[in-house]
Structures are given as structure tokens and as C-alpha cells.
Backbone and ligand atoms as CSV (ligand in chain L), in Angstrom:
chain,resi,resn,atom,element,x,y,z
A,1,MET,N,N,89.971,115.172,120.510
A,1,MET,CA,C,90.125,115.018,119.041
A,1,MET,C,C,91.234,113.885,118.758
A,2,ILE,N,N,90.899,113.107,117.707
A,2,ILE,CA,C,91.853,112.096,117.362
A,2,ILE,C,C,92.545,112.463,116.014
A,3,PHE,N,N,93.833,112.616,116.043
A,3,PHE,CA,C,94.495,112.891,114.742
A,3,PHE,C,C,95.089,111.623,114.217
A,4,ILE,N,N,94.921,111.432,112.899
A,4,ILE,CA,C,95.288,110.178,112.255
A,4,ILE,C,C,96.096,110.435,111.015
A,5,GLY,N,N,97.117,109.613,110.824
A,5,GLY,CA,C,98.059,109.762,109.684
A,5,GLY,C,C,98.620,108.451,109.369
A,6,CYS,N,N,99.219,108.380,108.156
A,6,CYS,CA,C,99.765,107.104,107.578
A,6,CYS,C,C,100.706,107.349,106.485
A,7,ASP,N,N,101.445,106.347,106.013
A,7,ASP,CA,C,102.139,106.426,104.770
A,7,ASP,C,C,101.424,105.436,103.833
A,8,HIS,N,N,102.051,105.207,102.694
A,8,HIS,CA,C,101.339,104.380,101.739
A,8,HIS,C,C,101.104,102.953,102.228
A,9,GLY,N,N,102.025,102.447,103.101
A,9,GLY,CA,C,101.869,101.210,103.709
A,9,GLY,C,C,100.691,100.959,104.712
A,10,GLY,N,N,100.286,102.154,105.184
A,10,GLY,CA,C,99.133,102.113,106.083
A,10,GLY,C,C,97.883,102.700,105.572
A,11,PHE,N,N,97.856,103.101,104.321
A,11,PHE,CA,C,96.769,103.866,103.794
A,11,PHE,C,C,95.383,103.150,103.864
A,12,GLU,N,N,95.391,101.779,103.535
A,12,GLU,CA,C,94.125,101.170,103.449
A,12,GLU,C,C,93.519,100.951,104.892
A,13,ILE,N,N,94.405,100.643,105.837
A,13,ILE,CA,C,93.896,100.541,107.206
A,13,ILE,C,C,93.474,101.820,107.756
A,14,LYS,N,N,94.234,102.927,107.394
A,14,LYS,CA,C,93.906,104.232,107.804
A,14,LYS,C,C,92.448,104.566,107.317
A,15,GLU,N,N,92.182,104.281,106.140
A,15,GLU,CA,C,90.843,104.526,105.516
A,15,GLU,C,C,89.716,103.817,106.361
A,16,LYS,N,N,90.008,102.586,106.715
A,16,LYS,CA,C,89.058,101.818,107.465
A,16,LYS,C,C,88.851,102.436,108.759
A,17,ILE,N,N,89.928,102.883,109.374
A,17,ILE,CA,C,89.778,103.528,110.764
A,17,ILE,C,C,88.952,104.783,110.644
A,18,CYS,N,N,89.185,105.550,109.601
A,18,CYS,CA,C,88.423,106.810,109.414
A,18,CYS,C,C,86.949,106.459,109.226
A,19,ASP,N,N,86.694,105.399,108.440
A,19,ASP,CA,C,85.234,105.008,108.251
A,19,ASP,C,C,84.630,104.698,109.562
A,20,TYR,N,N,85.392,103.894,110.467
A,20,TYR,CA,C,84.876,103.468,111.700
A,20,TYR,C,C,84.538,104.774,112.648
A,21,LEU,N,N,85.487,105.663,112.606
A,21,LEU,CA,C,85.380,106.855,113.498
A,21,LEU,C,C,84.128,107.660,113.037
A,22,GLU,N,N,83.969,107.809,111.639
A,22,GLU,CA,C,82.963,108.535,111.081
A,22,GLU,C,C,81.575,107.899,111.456
A,23,GLU,N,N,81.485,106.553,111.231
A,23,GLU,CA,C,80.233,105.820,111.542
A,23,GLU,C,C,79.852,105.903,112.996
A,24,ASN,N,N,80.845,106.132,113.896
A,24,ASN,CA,C,80.524,106.165,115.313
A,24,ASN,C,C,80.585,107.623,115.887
A,25,SER,N,N,80.587,108.616,114.971
A,25,SER,CA,C,80.570,110.018,115.344
A,25,SER,C,C,81.624,110.402,116.301
A,26,ILE,N,N,82.829,109.786,116.140
A,26,ILE,CA,C,83.977,110.138,116.843
A,26,ILE,C,C,84.705,111.169,116.118
A,27,LYS,N,N,85.034,112.327,116.809
A,27,LYS,CA,C,85.715,113.426,116.089
A,27,LYS,C,C,87.178,113.015,115.707
A,28,TYR,N,N,87.581,113.301,114.503
A,28,TYR,CA,C,88.928,112.958,114.152
A,28,TYR,C,C,89.286,114.013,113.032
A,29,SER,N,N,90.669,114.004,112.867
A,29,SER,CA,C,91.240,114.798,111.781
A,29,SER,C,C,92.240,114.019,111.001
A,30,ASP,N,N,91.934,113.751,109.658
A,30,ASP,CA,C,92.809,112.881,108.855
A,30,ASP,C,C,93.923,113.851,108.247
A,31,LEU,N,N,95.124,113.494,108.673
A,31,LEU,CA,C,96.286,114.361,108.143
A,31,LEU,C,C,97.003,113.621,107.088
A,32,GLY,N,N,96.424,112.684,106.425
A,32,GLY,CA,C,97.031,112.012,105.243
A,32,GLY,C,C,97.985,110.875,105.580
A,33,THR,N,N,98.584,110.366,104.582
A,33,THR,CA,C,98.521,110.526,103.295
A,33,THR,C,C,97.188,110.027,102.660
A,34,ASN,N,N,96.908,110.419,101.467
A,34,ASN,CA,C,95.573,110.074,100.879
A,34,ASN,C,C,95.574,109.208,99.567
A,35,GLY,N,N,96.585,108.292,99.567
A,35,GLY,CA,C,96.620,107.388,98.421
A,35,GLY,C,C,97.761,106.366,98.656
A,36,THR,N,N,97.989,105.532,97.722
A,36,THR,CA,C,99.015,104.476,97.870
A,36,THR,C,C,100.350,104.873,97.221
A,37,THR,N,N,100.502,106.064,96.686
A,37,THR,CA,C,101.736,106.581,96.172
A,37,THR,C,C,102.738,106.641,97.290
A,38,SER,N,N,103.970,106.156,97.045
A,38,SER,CA,C,104.985,106.142,98.079
A,38,SER,C,C,105.355,107.509,98.583
A,39,VAL,N,N,105.240,107.552,99.937
A,39,VAL,CA,C,105.621,108.796,100.662
A,39,VAL,C,C,106.533,108.367,101.762
A,40,ASP,N,N,106.897,109.458,102.522
A,40,ASP,CA,C,107.938,109.279,103.588
A,40,ASP,C,C,107.168,109.422,104.913
A,41,TYR,N,N,107.127,108.330,105.704
A,41,TYR,CA,C,106.423,108.276,106.991
A,41,TYR,C,C,106.807,109.377,107.998
A,42,PRO,N,N,108.129,109.848,108.005
A,42,PRO,CA,C,108.364,110.914,109.087
A,42,PRO,C,C,107.546,112.114,108.956
A,43,GLU,N,N,107.214,112.533,107.747
A,43,GLU,CA,C,106.373,113.706,107.570
A,43,GLU,C,C,105.050,113.551,108.184
A,44,PHE,N,N,104.384,112.450,108.002
A,44,PHE,CA,C,102.973,112.298,108.534
A,44,PHE,C,C,102.990,112.010,110.018
A,45,ALA,N,N,104.020,111.236,110.487
A,45,ALA,CA,C,104.137,110.986,111.914
A,45,ALA,C,C,104.459,112.277,112.726
A,46,GLU,N,N,105.197,113.102,112.153
A,46,GLU,CA,C,105.502,114.409,112.840
A,46,GLU,C,C,104.311,115.323,112.866
A,47,LYS,N,N,103.512,115.327,111.794
A,47,LYS,CA,C,102.313,116.183,111.736
A,47,LYS,C,C,101.328,115.654,112.822
A,48,VAL,N,N,101.105,114.381,112.934
A,48,VAL,CA,C,100.121,113.831,113.838
A,48,VAL,C,C,100.663,114.057,115.288
A,49,ALA,N,N,101.937,113.833,115.559
A,49,ALA,CA,C,102.512,113.990,116.910
A,49,ALA,C,C,102.495,115.317,117.381
A,50,LYS,N,N,102.749,116.352,116.559
A,50,LYS,CA,C,102.734,117.730,116.911
A,50,LYS,C,C,101.256,118.192,117.060
A,51,SER,N,N,100.325,117.665,116.392
A,51,SER,CA,C,98.872,117.956,116.641
A,51,SER,C,C,98.473,117.372,118.001
A,52,VAL,N,N,98.777,116.240,118.224
A,52,VAL,CA,C,98.392,115.485,119.516
A,52,VAL,C,C,98.856,116.316,120.782
A,53,VAL,N,N,100.135,116.780,120.774
A,53,VAL,CA,C,100.578,117.511,121.998
A,53,VAL,C,C,99.876,118.848,122.112
A,54,SER,N,N,99.108,119.265,121.302
A,54,SER,CA,C,98.587,120.658,121.445
A,54,SER,C,C,97.430,120.643,122.493
A,55,ASP,N,N,96.921,119.479,122.897
A,55,ASP,CA,C,95.896,119.420,123.871
A,55,ASP,C,C,96.026,118.023,124.581
A,56,GLU,N,N,95.982,118.089,125.880
A,56,GLU,CA,C,96.254,116.748,126.599
A,56,GLU,C,C,95.133,115.781,126.403
A,57,ASP,N,N,94.022,116.225,125.968
A,57,ASP,CA,C,92.881,115.255,125.707
A,57,ASP,C,C,92.977,114.628,124.348
A,58,ASN,N,N,93.829,115.069,123.532
A,58,ASN,CA,C,94.091,114.516,122.210
A,58,ASN,C,C,94.631,113.156,122.123
A,59,LEU,N,N,94.276,112.385,121.111
A,59,LEU,CA,C,94.977,111.000,120.895
A,59,LEU,C,C,95.356,111.085,119.437
A,60,GLY,N,N,96.314,110.155,119.078
A,60,GLY,CA,C,96.762,110.055,117.634
A,60,GLY,C,C,96.711,108.549,117.246
A,61,VAL,N,N,96.543,108.325,116.030
A,61,VAL,CA,C,96.643,107.002,115.442
A,61,VAL,C,C,97.589,107.128,114.117
A,62,LEU,N,N,98.585,106.319,114.126
A,62,LEU,CA,C,99.596,106.366,112.992
A,62,LEU,C,C,99.701,104.928,112.458
A,63,VAL,N,N,99.664,104.793,111.151
A,63,VAL,CA,C,99.844,103.490,110.504
A,63,VAL,C,C,100.881,103.563,109.383
A,64,CYS,N,N,101.864,102.715,109.422
A,64,CYS,CA,C,102.785,102.554,108.362
A,64,CYS,C,C,102.866,101.068,108.079
A,65,GLY,N,N,103.771,100.549,107.314
A,65,GLY,CA,C,103.835,99.174,106.927
A,65,GLY,C,C,103.902,98.254,108.194
A,66,THR,N,N,104.840,98.569,108.958
A,66,THR,CA,C,105.115,97.765,110.182
A,66,THR,C,C,104.570,98.487,111.499
A,67,GLY,N,N,104.514,99.757,111.419
A,67,GLY,CA,C,104.177,100.556,112.573
A,67,GLY,C,C,105.420,101.076,113.278
A,68,ILE,N,N,106.562,100.492,112.898
A,68,ILE,CA,C,107.822,100.835,113.540
A,68,ILE,C,C,108.292,102.288,113.202
A,69,GLY,N,N,108.307,102.499,111.941
A,69,GLY,CA,C,108.845,103.905,111.550
A,69,GLY,C,C,108.078,105.060,112.160
A,70,VAL,N,N,106.681,105.007,112.062
A,70,VAL,CA,C,105.903,106.107,112.675
A,70,VAL,C,C,106.063,106.077,114.260
A,71,SER,N,N,106.296,104.977,114.863
A,71,SER,CA,C,106.444,105.013,116.314
A,71,SER,C,C,107.799,105.670,116.765
A,72,ILE,N,N,108.811,105.328,116.012
A,72,ILE,CA,C,110.098,105.939,116.182
A,72,ILE,C,C,110.063,107.483,116.039
A,73,VAL,N,N,109.407,107.945,115.055
A,73,VAL,CA,C,109.302,109.404,114.766
A,73,VAL,C,C,108.383,110.045,115.852
A,74,ALA,N,N,107.180,109.492,116.038
A,74,ALA,CA,C,106.316,110.177,117.033
A,74,ALA,C,C,106.882,110.307,118.384
A,75,ASN,N,N,107.748,109.314,118.841
A,75,ASN,CA,C,108.330,109.343,120.196
A,75,ASN,C,C,109.510,110.400,120.326
A,76,LYS,N,N,109.812,111.015,119.130
A,76,LYS,CA,C,110.818,112.160,119.203
A,76,LYS,C,C,110.212,113.437,119.698
A,77,ILE,N,N,108.815,113.450,119.588
A,77,ILE,CA,C,108.177,114.803,119.998
A,77,ILE,C,C,107.840,114.754,121.444
A,78,LYS,N,N,108.292,115.803,122.154
A,78,LYS,CA,C,108.049,115.916,123.618
A,78,LYS,C,C,106.573,115.839,123.947
A,79,GLY,N,N,106.280,114.946,124.925
A,79,GLY,CA,C,104.886,114.786,125.333
A,79,GLY,C,C,104.155,113.645,124.650
A,80,ILE,N,N,104.804,113.107,123.679
A,80,ILE,CA,C,104.230,111.871,122.999
A,80,ILE,C,C,104.680,110.634,123.680
A,81,ARG,N,N,103.682,109.752,123.877
A,81,ARG,CA,C,103.950,108.339,124.319
A,81,ARG,C,C,103.243,107.417,123.313
A,82,ALA,N,N,104.008,107.053,122.249
A,82,ALA,CA,C,103.500,106.329,121.172
A,82,ALA,C,C,103.815,104.893,121.452
A,83,ALA,N,N,102.753,104.063,121.214
A,83,ALA,CA,C,102.914,102.586,121.496
A,83,ALA,C,C,102.516,101.829,120.192
A,84,LEU,N,N,103.475,100.992,119.794
A,84,LEU,CA,C,103.198,100.111,118.643
A,84,LEU,C,C,102.498,98.844,119.204
A,85,CYS,N,N,101.270,98.682,118.808
A,85,CYS,CA,C,100.381,97.601,119.339
A,85,CYS,C,C,100.071,96.570,118.326
A,86,HIS,N,N,100.400,95.358,118.639
A,86,HIS,CA,C,100.191,94.234,117.775
A,86,HIS,C,C,98.846,93.510,117.963
A,87,ASN,N,N,98.292,93.733,119.050
A,87,ASN,CA,C,97.016,93.118,119.467
A,87,ASN,C,C,96.239,93.836,120.497
A,88,VAL,N,N,95.092,93.395,120.826
A,88,VAL,CA,C,94.230,94.051,121.753
A,88,VAL,C,C,94.886,94.248,123.121
A,89,HIS,N,N,95.497,93.148,123.621
A,89,HIS,CA,C,96.220,93.243,124.889
A,89,HIS,C,C,97.239,94.333,124.948
A,90,TYR,N,N,98.075,94.488,123.878
A,90,TYR,CA,C,99.011,95.593,123.824
A,90,TYR,C,C,98.345,96.954,123.982
A,91,ALA,N,N,97.208,97.005,123.265
A,91,ALA,CA,C,96.537,98.363,123.263
A,91,ALA,C,C,95.971,98.674,124.697
A,92,GLN,N,N,95.421,97.668,125.285
A,92,GLN,CA,C,94.863,97.898,126.679
A,92,GLN,C,C,96.006,98.240,127.617
A,93,MET,N,N,97.103,97.544,127.529
A,93,MET,CA,C,98.227,97.798,128.449
A,93,MET,C,C,98.917,99.140,128.197
A,94,ALA,N,N,98.933,99.514,126.849
A,94,ALA,CA,C,99.539,100.829,126.494
A,94,ALA,C,C,98.745,101.931,127.116
A,95,ARG,N,N,97.470,101.833,127.243
A,95,ARG,CA,C,96.619,102.894,127.871
A,95,ARG,C,C,96.648,102.648,129.395
A,96,LYS,N,N,96.451,101.514,129.901
A,96,LYS,CA,C,96.308,101.306,131.409
A,96,LYS,C,C,97.622,101.628,132.063
A,97,HIS,N,N,98.754,101.270,131.568
A,97,HIS,CA,C,100.034,101.407,132.298
A,97,HIS,C,C,100.828,102.496,131.806
A,98,ASN,N,N,100.832,102.774,130.524
A,98,ASN,CA,C,101.744,103.749,129.856
A,98,ASN,C,C,101.071,105.083,129.556
A,99,ASN,N,N,99.705,105.175,129.673
A,99,ASN,CA,C,99.000,106.363,129.254
A,99,ASN,C,C,99.407,106.854,127.854
A,100,ALA,N,N,99.508,105.791,126.958
A,100,ALA,CA,C,99.979,106.100,125.578
A,100,ALA,C,C,98.938,107.072,124.949
A,101,ASN,N,N,99.484,108.052,124.210
A,101,ASN,CA,C,98.512,109.048,123.567
A,101,ASN,C,C,98.638,108.916,122.093
A,102,VAL,N,N,99.439,108.007,121.527
A,102,VAL,CA,C,99.485,107.733,120.127
A,102,VAL,C,C,99.489,106.103,119.948
A,103,LEU,N,N,98.548,105.696,119.128
A,103,LEU,CA,C,98.540,104.179,118.806
A,103,LEU,C,C,99.222,104.066,117.437
A,104,CYS,N,N,100.183,103.146,117.379
A,104,CYS,CA,C,100.859,102.911,116.076
A,104,CYS,C,C,100.487,101.453,115.654
A,105,LEU,N,N,100.168,101.323,114.417
A,105,LEU,CA,C,99.743,100.060,113.799
A,105,LEU,C,C,100.554,99.719,112.641
A,106,GLY,N,N,100.729,98.404,112.413
A,106,GLY,CA,C,101.369,97.848,111.230
A,106,GLY,C,C,100.326,97.562,110.072
A,107,GLY,N,N,100.210,98.362,109.166
A,107,GLY,CA,C,99.221,98.150,108.100
A,107,GLY,C,C,99.351,96.941,107.236
A,108,ARG,N,N,100.627,96.447,107.271
A,108,ARG,CA,C,100.895,95.227,106.500
A,108,ARG,C,C,100.994,94.011,107.404
A,109,GLU,N,N,100.729,94.265,108.711
A,109,GLU,CA,C,100.879,93.203,109.651
A,109,GLU,C,C,99.482,92.714,110.208
A,110,LEU,N,N,98.518,93.604,110.149
A,110,LEU,CA,C,97.223,93.295,110.737
A,110,LEU,C,C,96.170,93.271,109.628
A,111,SER,N,N,95.101,92.432,109.839
A,111,SER,CA,C,93.994,92.445,108.983
A,111,SER,C,C,93.151,93.697,109.305
A,112,GLU,N,N,92.259,94.127,108.484
A,112,GLU,CA,C,91.430,95.282,108.845
A,112,GLU,C,C,90.651,94.985,110.160
A,113,ASN,N,N,90.100,93.842,110.264
A,113,ASN,CA,C,89.383,93.620,111.554
A,113,ASN,C,C,90.202,93.554,112.787
A,114,GLU,N,N,91.530,93.059,112.628
A,114,GLU,CA,C,92.357,93.050,113.720
A,114,GLU,C,C,92.739,94.476,114.056
A,115,ALA,N,N,92.971,95.267,113.169
A,115,ALA,CA,C,93.368,96.719,113.363
A,115,ALA,C,C,92.230,97.475,114.066
A,116,LEU,N,N,91.012,97.250,113.580
A,116,LEU,CA,C,89.835,97.844,114.182
A,116,LEU,C,C,89.687,97.468,115.666
A,117,ASP,N,N,89.916,96.142,115.910
A,117,ASP,CA,C,89.714,95.637,117.283
A,117,ASP,C,C,90.902,96.296,118.173
A,118,VAL,N,N,92.019,96.496,117.676
A,118,VAL,CA,C,93.149,97.058,118.452
A,118,VAL,C,C,92.770,98.620,118.668
A,119,LEU,N,N,92.320,99.249,117.671
A,119,LEU,CA,C,91.879,100.632,117.835
A,119,LEU,C,C,90.799,100.791,118.891
A,120,LYS,N,N,89.768,99.970,118.799
A,120,LYS,CA,C,88.667,100.021,119.773
A,120,LYS,C,C,89.224,99.864,121.197
A,121,ALA,N,N,90.116,98.818,121.390
A,121,ALA,CA,C,90.664,98.558,122.784
A,121,ALA,C,C,91.374,99.805,123.263
A,122,PHE,N,N,92.132,100.450,122.273
A,122,PHE,CA,C,92.889,101.707,122.729
A,122,PHE,C,C,92.024,102.787,123.167
A,123,LEU,N,N,90.905,102.979,122.406
A,123,LEU,CA,C,89.985,104.118,122.634
A,123,LEU,C,C,89.123,103.846,123.900
A,124,ASN,N,N,88.896,102.587,124.141
A,124,ASN,CA,C,87.937,102.362,125.230
A,124,ASN,C,C,88.744,101.932,126.541
A,125,THR,N,N,89.972,102.131,126.681
A,125,THR,CA,C,90.707,101.743,127.805
A,125,THR,C,C,91.228,103.001,128.461
A,126,ASP,N,N,91.105,103.182,129.760
A,126,ASP,CA,C,91.622,104.435,130.437
A,126,ASP,C,C,92.904,104.108,131.122
A,127,PHE,N,N,93.726,105.131,131.317
A,127,PHE,CA,C,94.973,105.047,132.211
A,127,PHE,C,C,94.535,104.721,133.632
A,128,GLU,N,N,95.303,103.799,134.242
A,128,GLU,CA,C,94.983,103.419,135.538
A,128,GLU,C,C,95.502,104.343,136.666
A,129,GLY,N,N,96.526,105.173,136.229
A,129,GLY,CA,C,97.080,106.153,137.245
A,129,GLY,C,C,97.792,105.334,138.336
A,130,GLY,N,N,97.626,105.784,139.570
A,130,GLY,CA,C,98.256,105.067,140.703
A,130,GLY,C,C,99.806,104.943,140.545
A,131,ARG,N,N,100.222,103.689,140.723
A,131,ARG,CA,C,101.715,103.513,140.707
A,131,ARG,C,C,102.320,103.912,139.347
A,132,HIS,N,N,101.441,103.914,138.270
A,132,HIS,CA,C,101.950,104.187,136.964
A,132,HIS,C,C,102.222,105.681,136.755
A,133,GLN,N,N,101.455,106.494,137.515
A,133,GLN,CA,C,101.534,107.975,137.313
A,133,GLN,C,C,102.997,108.407,137.548
A,134,LYS,N,N,103.573,107.885,138.566
A,134,LYS,CA,C,105.017,108.239,138.943
A,134,LYS,C,C,105.898,108.008,137.756
A,135,ARG,N,N,105.786,106.867,137.078
A,135,ARG,CA,C,106.544,106.519,135.912
A,135,ARG,C,C,106.332,107.448,134.717
A,136,ILE,N,N,105.130,107.820,134.611
A,136,ILE,CA,C,104.819,108.847,133.453
A,136,ILE,C,C,105.526,110.178,133.799
A,137,ALA,N,N,105.579,110.564,135.018
A,137,ALA,CA,C,106.177,111.791,135.482
A,137,ALA,C,C,107.616,111.562,135.228
A,138,GLN,N,N,108.211,110.392,135.469
A,138,GLN,CA,C,109.701,110.186,135.158
A,138,GLN,C,C,110.000,110.369,133.701
A,139,ILE,N,N,109.076,109.918,132.923
A,139,ILE,CA,C,109.305,110.069,131.435
A,139,ILE,C,C,109.360,111.604,131.093
A,140,SER,N,N,108.446,112.347,131.642
A,140,SER,CA,C,108.417,113.797,131.427
A,140,SER,C,C,109.650,114.427,131.903
A,141,GLU,N,N,110.239,113.977,133.055
A,141,GLU,CA,C,111.540,114.555,133.529
A,141,GLU,C,C,112.651,114.317,132.495
A,142,ILE,N,N,112.666,113.053,131.978
A,142,ILE,CA,C,113.683,112.683,131.036
A,142,ILE,C,C,113.613,113.646,129.755
A,143,GLU,N,N,112.472,113.999,129.435
A,143,GLU,CA,C,112.239,114.897,128.274
A,143,GLU,C,C,112.867,116.208,128.429
A,144,LYS,N,N,113.065,116.626,129.664
A,144,LYS,CA,C,113.587,117.951,129.912
A,144,LYS,C,C,114.996,118.120,129.400
A,145,TYR,N,N,115.649,117.103,129.252
A,145,TYR,CA,C,117.143,117.176,129.065
A,145,TYR,C,C,117.461,116.820,127.509
L,1,LIG,C1,C,107.495,101.662,103.553
L,1,LIG,O1,O,107.792,100.687,102.626
L,1,LIG,C2,C,107.786,101.100,104.963
L,1,LIG,O2,O,109.161,101.086,105.192
L,1,LIG,C3,C,107.099,101.873,105.989
L,1,LIG,O3,O,105.696,101.810,105.789
L,1,LIG,C4,C,107.250,101.484,107.447
L,1,LIG,O4,O,106.973,100.022,107.534
L,1,LIG,C5,C,108.526,101.837,108.121
L,1,LIG,O5,O,108.651,101.566,109.358
């Protein structure tokens, strides 16, 4: 399951992403916000992050104006590896090397088409494991303290 959330700065891109997921029969849950009225991104980022960690197969997508705020919040939640991705290459590397489970996007930084390309790259790229697995385990160790 893909959990998706945004603030007002990411609302329009979030809607486009939901349309894409719908059209492609990809299961998702839209946790809001549902308009352009100003809201606080920590609320939505926390909801998405806590939903994602409930099952290791889950992924999340968060969109705020820059993507910075939601990425800071999501990474506070144990088990979350949120990556702010500015382009397709970042999204591929975030999956291949970092096993990122939340994609963060800047709704005011990317065009709709750019954001969809980054999303597709994130969803269609697998973690490479191997030497990177050890580093993911090291991140989990740090989370224990
Ligand atoms: C809201 O104006 C803006 O600060 C927010 O969307 C985000 O960019 C924060 O990181």
C-alpha cells in the first residue's frame, strides 16, 4: 500500500499523483490535505510516516512546498527512510542504495510531469541490497538509542 499526504504547497501535485495511481490501479490511501487552505505539514507527514511503518511493504509519498519540511518530520519516525528527490536520478538512487520507503517532493519546485517522472522512478526501482544492506542495518541500530 502507498500512503500519500501533503500540505497546501503540495496539494496540486498530490492530486496528480493520486490520479496517476488510480489510473494505473496502484493501491493507495490519500491521507490529505484536501485543498489549498493553509495547513501545517507536520500533521500530514506524521500520519503518512506512521502508516508506512505498519508494514514493511508499504511506501509513502509526501509533498509540501519544497519537500524539506515533510522529509524532516517523516525521518523522525522510527523505521522511516524518507528521501527528498529532485529528479529521477535521486529517486533511483534513494531506492537502490538507501531503500527509501518515503518519497518527498517539492510541490513548488517540480512541474507535474517532473513530479510524475520522479514518482515512477521511485516506484519502479528496487533496493540493490548487497553492500547497502549493512548500512541500512546501521541506520536501524542508531534508531535504538
Ligand atoms: C508552506 O508555506 C511551506 O513552508 C511548506 O509547504 C514546506 O515547503 C515546508 O518545508
